[in-house]
Each structure stands twice: as structure tokens, then as C-alpha cells.
N, C-alpha and C positions, 0 to 999 in steps of 0.2 A: 590705263591706270585703274579703271574701275574694276577690272578683273582681278588685279593684284590686291586691291582693297577688299574685295569680297572674300578672297581666299584668306586674307589676314583676319577678317571678322569671323570667318568660320573657324579658323584655328584658335582664335581668342575665345570664342564661345565654347569650343571643345575643352580648352584648358580650364576655363571657369567652371564648367560642368564637372570635369574630373576632380578639381579641387573641392567641389561641393559634395563629393562622395559618390560619384557615379559617372558612367560614360554618357555621352550625348544620346538623347532620345530613349533612355531606358528608365526614366522616372526616378533615378537615384537608387534603384534596388539591385544593382549589379547585373550580371549577365543572365540571370534567371527570370527577370521580370518581377512580378509580385512576390512578396515574401511568404505567401500562404503555404507553399509546399514545405518550406523550412519550419514554419510554425507548427504545422501539422505533425511533422516528424519529431519536433521537440516535445509536443504534448504526448505523442505515442511513446517516446523514450521515457518520459517521466512516469507515465502510467504503468509501463512494463516494469520499471524498477520499483515503483511503489507496490505493485502486485507481488513481485518476488520477495521484497522485504516483509510484506504482510504475511505471505505464506511461510516464510522462514520463522517469523515470530510465533505464528500459530503452531507450527510444528514443534518448536522448542517448548513452548508452554504446555502443549498437550502431552508431550513425552516426559516432562519432568514434574508435572503437577502431582499433588498429593492424591494418591489413589486410596479410596476408602473401601476396605474389604466389607463385603456384606456381613451383617451380624449373623453369628451362629445362633442356634436356638438357645444355647446355654447363656450366651452374652445378652441376648434379648430378655431372657428370663431374669437374669441378674439386674439388668437395667430397670426392668419394671418393678422389681422388689425395691431397689434403691430409690426409685421415684415415688414409691408409696402407692403404686397402682394396684398391687396385690399384697396380700398378707403373707406372713411366713408359712402359714398352713397351706395356702394356695400354692406357694412356691414349692414346698415339699411335695404336694400332691402332683403338680404338673411335672416336676423333676422325675418322680417315680414313673409317671406314665410315659415320659419320653425316653428314659434310659434304662428301663427294665423290661 
């Protein structure tokens, strides 16, 4: 009778362990043991997607951003006159030197 009792206790222990979320003697983490490989893959998955999304946002912003054309000499000269950095006489003199 003790053999039958031991088998019953083993089966009961297995059932309780299974109901608690795992198989007997696996620590409750399933067939793979510790959860670290799954956690590592989850972190890698999140980092890869975050990197791809960041790359996509950077590409869209850099391609659609306002592009500022370099000032031409004429525009720079007009801007300096408008800001009061040069007088009208200096403006005319520089303009003649550049375009004549």
C-alpha cells in the first residue's frame, strides 16, 4: 500500500505543480528553464523596432525639412543695406564692382 500511496502523492504533487503554472521540477518557467533567453529576445526585439522607427523619422524629417538656399551676393548685399550695415553709396559702389 505504501507504493500506491507514494504514486498518488507524486501524481498529486505533479498536478499541484501544473496548476501553479509549470511542470514538476522546472521552477515554474516552462520547458526552457529560466526566462532569460525570452527576456533577452524581447529586449532585442524592442531595440530593433525602436531603431527602425528612429531611422524612419530621421529620414522623413531630413528629406522634407526646409532647405535654405545659400544667399546670393545680390541678396546678401540687399540684406546688409536693409539692416543698416552699409549706406546706399556703399551699396551702389559694391553693386557696380560685382556686376560690371
